[in-house]
Structures are given as C-alpha cells and as structure tokens.
C-alpha positions in Angstrom: 17.1 -3.8 -9.5 14.9 -1.2 -10.0 10.7 -0.7 -9.5 9.2 0.6 -12.4 5.9 0.6 -11.4 3.9 0.5 -7.9 0.2 -0.2 -7.7 -2.3 0.3 -4.9 -5.6 -1.3 -4.3 -7.2 -0.4 -0.8 -4.0 -0.6 0.8 -3.7 1.7 4.0 -4.7 5.4 3.3 -3.4 5.4 -0.1 -5.9 6.3 -3.1 -6.2 3.3 -5.8 -4.0 3.8 -8.4 -0.3 3.5 -9.5 3.1 5.8 -9.6 5.8 5.3 -11.9 9.2 5.7 -9.9 12.6 6.8 -11.5 16.0 4.7 -11.5 17.4 7.3 -9.3 16.0 9.1 -6.3 12.5 9.6 -5.6 11.5 11.9 -2.9 8.0 11.3 -1.2 7.0 14.5 0.3 4.0 15.8 2.3 2.6 16.7 5.8 2.6 14.3 8.7 0.2 11.2 8.9 -0.7 11.8 5.1 0.6 8.2 3.8 4.3 8.9 3.0 5.6 5.9 5.1 2.4 3.7 3.6 4.0 4.1 0.4 7.7 2.7 1.6 5.8 0.0 3.5 3.8 -1.3 0.4 7.5 -1.7 -1.4 9.1 -3.1 1.5 6.3 -5.9 1.5 7.5 -7.2 -1.6 10.7 -8.5 -0.1 8.3 -11.2 1.3 9.1 -9.9 5.0 6.6 -8.8 7.6 6.1 -4.9 8.0 8.9 -3.0 9.4 6.2 -1.2 11.5 5.4 -4.2 13.2 1.6 -4.1 11.7 -0.4 -7.5 11.1 -1.4 -8.4 7.6 -5.2 -7.9 8.5 -4.5 -4.3 9.3 -3.0 -3.7 6.1 -6.7 -3.0 4.1 -8.0 0.2 3.9 -9.5 1.6 7.3 -13.1 2.8 7.0 -15.6 3.8 9.6 -13.3 2.0 12.3 -13.4 -1.4 10.2 -10.4 -2.4 7.3 -11.4 -3.7 4.2 -12.0 -7.1 3.2 -8.9 -7.3 1.2 -5.9 -5.1 -0.3 -3.5 -5.7 -3.3 -0.2 -4.4 -4.5 1.5 -5.0 -7.6 5.0 -3.8 -8.7 6.9 -4.0 -11.9 10.9 -4.2 -11.9 13.5 -4.5 -13.6 16.1 -7.2 -12.3 18.5 -9.8 -13.8 18.2 -7.8 -17.3 14.3 -8.6 -17.8 11.1 -7.1 -16.6 9.2 -8.9 -13.9 5.7 -8.3 -12.6 5.2 -9.3 -8.9 1.8 -8.9 -6.8 0.6 -9.2 -3.2 -2.9 -9.6 -1.8 -3.8 -9.6 1.7 -7.2 -10.7 2.7 -8.9 -12.3 6.0 -5.5 -11.8 7.5 -3.4 -13.8 5.2 -1.2 -13.2 2.4 -0.8 -14.7 -1.1 1.4 -13.6 -4.3 1.8 -13.8 -7.7 4.9 -13.9 -9.3 5.1 -13.3 -13.2 1.4 -14.6 -13.7 2.2 -17.8 -11.4 0.2 -17.7 -8.3 2.0 -18.7 -4.8 0.2 -19.7 -1.5 2.4 -17.5 0.8 3.7 -13.7 0.4 6.9 -15.5 1.6 7.6 -17.1 -1.8 8.8 -13.7 -2.8 11.9 -14.0 -0.6 14.9 -13.4 -2.7 12.7 -11.8 -5.9 13.2 -8.4 -4.6 15.9 -6.8 -2.2 15.5 -3.8 -0.2 17.0 -1.9 2.6 14.7 0.2 5.3 16.1 2.9 7.7 13.2 4.4 9.5 13.2 5.9 13.0 12.0 2.7 14.4 15.4 1.2 13.5 17.3 2.8 16.4 15.8 0.5 18.4 18.1 -1.9 17.0 21.0 -0.2 19.1 18.5 1.0 21.9 16.8 -2.3 22.9 17.9 -5.8 23.3 19.9 -8.8 21.3 16.6 -9.9 19.6 16.6 -6.8 17.6 19.8 -7.2 16.4 19.6 -11.0 15.9 16.3 -10.3 13.8 18.3 -7.4 11.6 21.2 -10.1 10.9 18.7 -12.7 10.2 16.6 -10.3 7.8 19.3 -9.8 5.8 20.6 -13.1 5.5 17.0 -14.2 4.3 17.5 -11.6 1.1 21.1 -12.6 0.7 20.4 -16.2 1.1 16.9 -17.1 0.5 17.5 -20.7 1.6 18.6 -19.6 5.2 15.0 -18.9 5.6 14.1 -22.5 5.6 16.9 -23.1 8.1 15.8 -20.5 10.4 12.4 -21.6 10.2 13.2 -25.4 11.3 15.5 -24.2 14.0 12.7 -22.0 15.6 10.2 -25.0 15.3 13.0 -27.4 16.8 13.3 -24.6 19.8 9.5 -24.7 20.4 9.1 -28.1 20.4 12.1 -28.9 22.7 10.9 -25.8 25.2 7.6 -27.3 25.3 9.0 -30.9 26.2 11.2 -29.3 28.7 8.0 -27.9 30.6 6.4 -31.3 30.1 9.4 -33.0 31.8 8.5 -31.3 34.8 5.0 -33.4 35.1 6.4 -36.6 33.6 10.3 -36.9 34.1 9.9 -40.3 31.9 9.9 -37.9 28.8 13.5 -36.8 29.8 15.0 -39.4 27.4 13.5 -37.9 24.2 15.4 -34.6 24.5 18.0 -36.1 22.9 15.8 -36.4 19.6 15.3 -32.5 19.8 18.7 -31.7 20.8 19.9 -33.6 17.6 17.5 -31.4 15.3 18.0 -28.1 17.3 22.2 -29.0 16.8 21.5 -29.6 13.2 19.8 -26.4 12.4 21.3 -24.5 14.9 24.7 -24.8 13.8 23.9 -23.7 10.4 22.4 -20.5 11.6 25.5 -19.9 13.9 27.9 -20.5 10.9 25.6 -18.2 8.5 25.3 -15.3 11.0 29.3 -15.5 11.6 30.2 -15.2 8.1 27.5 -12.5 7.4 28.8 -10.5 10.4 32.4 -10.9 9.4 31.6 -9.3 5.7 29.7 -6.7 7.6 31.7 -5.3 10.3 34.6 -3.7 8.3 32.1 -2.2 5.9 30.0 -0.5 8.5 33.2 0.3 10.8 34.1 2.5 7.3 30.7 3.8 6.6 30.6 4.9 10.3 34.0 6.8 10.2 32.8 8.6 7.0 29.6 9.7 8.4 31.2 10.6 12.0 34.1 12.0 10.5 36.4 9.7 12.1 35.7 11.5 15.8 35.4 8.3 17.4 35.9 4.5 16.5 32.9 1.9 16.4 33.3 -1.7 16.6 31.0 -4.7 15.7 31.3 -8.3 16.9 29.4 -11.4 17.1 31.3 -14.3 18.4 28.9 -16.8 19.8 30.5 -20.0 21.7 33.6 -18.2 22.8 34.6 -17.6 19.3 34.3 -21.4 18.0 34.0 -20.6 14.2 34.2 -23.9 12.0 31.2 -26.5 11.8 33.1 -28.7 14.0 33.7 -26.2 16.7 30.4 -24.8 16.9 28.5 -27.9 16.7 31.0 -29.1 19.6 30.5 -26.3 21.7 26.5 -25.9 20.8 26.1 -29.8 22.0 28.3 -29.0 25.2 26.0 -26.3 26.2 22.8 -27.8 25.6 24.1 -31.3 27.7 25.5 -29.1 30.4 22.7 -26.8 30.7 19.9 -29.7 30.3 19.2 -29.9 34.0 18.9 -26.3 34.5 16.9 -26.0 31.2 14.3 -28.6 32.7 13.7 -26.4 36.0 13.5 -23.1 33.8 11.4 -24.5 31.3 13.2 -23.2 28.3 16.3 -23.8 26.2 19.5 -21.4 27.7 21.8 -21.8 25.1 21.7 -21.3 21.0 21.5 -18.9 18.3 18.1 -17.5 19.7 20.3 -16.0 22.8 23.3 -14.6 20.9 24.1 -11.0 20.2 25.9 -8.4 18.0 27.9 -6.5 20.2 28.4 -2.8 19.2 30.9 -0.6 21.0 31.7 3.0 20.7 35.4 3.6 22.0 35.5 0.5 23.6 32.1 1.1 25.5 28.7 -0.1 24.8 26.7 1.8 22.0 23.4 0.8 23.6 24.4 2.2 27.4 26.7 5.1 26.3 26.2 6.0 22.6 24.4 9.3 22.2 21.2 9.5 19.8 23.2 10.9 17.2 26.0 8.3 17.2 23.1 5.5 17.3 21.4 6.8 14.3 24.8 6.8 12.6 25.7 3.1 13.4 22.5 2.1 12.4 22.7 4.0 9.2 26.2 2.3 8.9 24.6 -1.1 9.2 22.3 -0.3 7.1 24.6 1.0 3.9 26.6 -2.1 4.9 23.7 -4.6 4.3 23.1 -2.8 1.0 26.7 -3.6 0.1 26.7 -7.0 1.0 23.4 -7.7 -0.7 25.0 -6.5 -3.8 27.8 -8.5 -3.8 25.6 -11.7 -2.7 22.9 -11.2 -5.5 24.7 -9.2 -8.1 21.7 -6.6 -7.8 21.9 -3.4 -6.1 18.7 -3.5 -3.5 16.1 -0.6 -3.7 16.9 2.0 -0.8 14.0 3.2 1.7 14.4 5.9 4.0 11.8 7.0 5.8 12.2 10.6 7.5 16.0 10.4 7.8 17.4 13.3 6.2 15.8 15.9 8.6 17.8 14.1 11.4 21.0 14.5 9.7 23.3 17.6 10.1 24.7 18.8 6.3 27.9 16.8 6.5 26.1 13.6 7.4 23.6 14.2 4.6 26.1 14.7 1.8 28.2 11.5 2.6 24.5 9.6 2.9 23.8 11.0 -0.9 26.9 10.4 -2.3 27.0 6.7 -0.8 23.6 6.4 -2.5 24.9 7.4 -5.9 23.8 4.8 -8.7 20.8 3.1 -6.6 17.2 3.5 -6.5 16.3 5.3 -3.5 12.8 6.2 -2.0 13.1 8.9 0.8 10.1 10.6 2.7 10.2 13.9 4.0 8.2 16.8 5.1 9.4 19.5 2.9 11.1 18.2 -0.5 13.7 21.2 0.0 15.3 19.2 2.6 16.8 16.8 0.3 18.0 19.4 -2.2 18.2 16.7 -5.0 14.9 17.4 -6.8 17.0 17.7 -10.1 18.5 14.4 -9.6 15.4 12.6 -9.3 11.6 12.6 -9.1 8.9 14.0 -6.5 5.6 12.6 -5.2 3.8 14.8 -3.2 1.3 13.0 -0.7 -1.8 14.5 0.7 -4.5 12.6 2.5 -3.3 9.1 0.4 -3.5 11.2 -2.9 -0.2 10.8 -4.7 0.7 14.0 -7.0 3.8 13.6 -9.1 
C-alpha cells in the first residue's frame, strides 16, 4: 500500500496544492510550528479514524483571523490491491464526508479498511503513561483497521453500554424499571463477548511480536511483557460469555447504586511490565518510548498479516529522541515500507538518498 499523491484544500495551515510521495521514505522537515505534523494528520485521516491529536473536525479547516474556513478537503491517490484508487475527504460544518473512487459516501468512517496506517507521535507515550482507556483505544483502533467489521461491533457495544448506564440511573428514581435491565444485559453480553474475544486474539498475536521488537530496540537489557486477560483468563466464547454474565448479575445491585456498569470490555486493560514491574509506574521515559514504538511496529506487522498490504508508517518527531542504535534498528525494521517522517533537520535521519525530502515553511511544501 503506497500513497502516490496527496492533495490539500484549506486544510490547517497547508498551502493548497499537492505532493507526490515516493514509495520508500519521505522526510518532512522544517522548523517547529510550520505544518509538518499537519501533513501527517492529513494522511492519517484517510484511515477513517479521528485525528490522533484529538482535534475536532470543525477545527481542521484553515484558521484565518481567529475563524476557521467553512470547509476543507483532502484527496489521496494510492496503489493498493494491485490497482490505483482515489479517496477524498470533505470537512464542512463540523462534519465529514468521503468519496471513494468517485462514489460519494455520507460519512468519513466509510474509509475504514480502505487505507491503513500506523502513527507514532509524542502524544502516544500516553499509551503507557496514562490509564487503561488509552491502551483499549490502541487495541480497538488497530482492530478496526485489521477487521473493519469490528468497528460496528464496538459501536453496538458502546450504544448498549450507554443505554444500560442511563437505565441504571433511572432505576434509582423508578425501581419498577429494574426488570428491563435484562434486555440491555443481553445486548451487552452479545456484543461485549465479541469485543473481548477479538481483543484477546489481537493481543495474543501482538505480544510476542512486540517483545521481540522491544528486545531489538533495547538490546535485550531488560525483558518486557504484555498481557490482556479479562475475566481471569477466560478465552473461549462460552467461558467469556459465562464470566461476563456472572459479573453483570453479581454486580447488579452495586451498579444500580453507582449508576454505571462496573464490569465489561470498557473496564479492561493491557498490562505492560518491565522485568515484572509496571511500565507505567516504574518505566523510564526511554523505556516507555521504546515500548510504544515496539507496540506500533508490531501493530504494523499484524495489519500486514491480516490485510496482505503493508500499512503506511507515520513517525512524528521520533528520530531526534532515539540514540543511534535505536534509530538504526528502526530504519532497518521499516525497510520495504512507505514511511513519512517529520524532523527539524533532514540530516537527523541520514537517509535522503533512500527517499524524498519535503521542506515545510509556513505551510508551504517544497521538494
């Protein structure tokens, strides 16, 4: 999977126009606050996901005199599945729509599965530093790309969870509603079991790959482990469903008092340890960065196995934070993939002869 053209119209601070990336390494360089990360964001949005920076769609059109433009558009030509495809994204009035090979779609999420990418930015250190929600989002985001149908299952689970939580709050004022909990328990059980099983399968594939990659990055100075084991290790449909059902029923009275659902996939965590200790609590900044990098590279390997296409790799200001050995390992691991790397100095990467450079200055891209 390779991006052959990327076009911008009123997007962020980027000048209207287009670039033609090479199929290997593309170095986006320039001073800080010039628009380098905006370019990576433009590429990432074609996965159908939200901005990795947490930006709302209404904030993506160009900002002029304190106001955002009415709309913005992005277009991409890519070579995938043996043929050229064209994708387009339109952002207007805080909403997004898409066009796939000339066919208009009402939502941007229609792009899920059409283009795959893996992003690593400084913000992704929060994957280790913060709580379980970050790690669940990482797993679910990867699964949505690897298996687009998972997105619908996850959406259905979250809708059922919202309805159950709303009902739990209503029961405090209207106890007679308690009998209707069974309906939402059934839906939560159905979709929650599917979510859990997909996560278990993904993490089992992810863990050994991430351990091996981390060992290469860290030169085996310490051991790292990854574990996702909800419901005390239940890993079959029958076992997960039975354990989830028991948790819902066993916690029902406590859930009514608290007004929220205390058990389920929305409470799970991916445990990450270094030499048996919590990486979140005891890991150094360098160790945490290496862990996230290992997880991201392992994710890319899994996406390749699941889709048959190598995802595009997006690295935002990563090289300057790595020493020479880690940098060399990363570049060797990325061989044969299309990569977009941002940095302040192109010499930081030492690979201009292997790819193409684009300088960004005040939103203007220059070859």
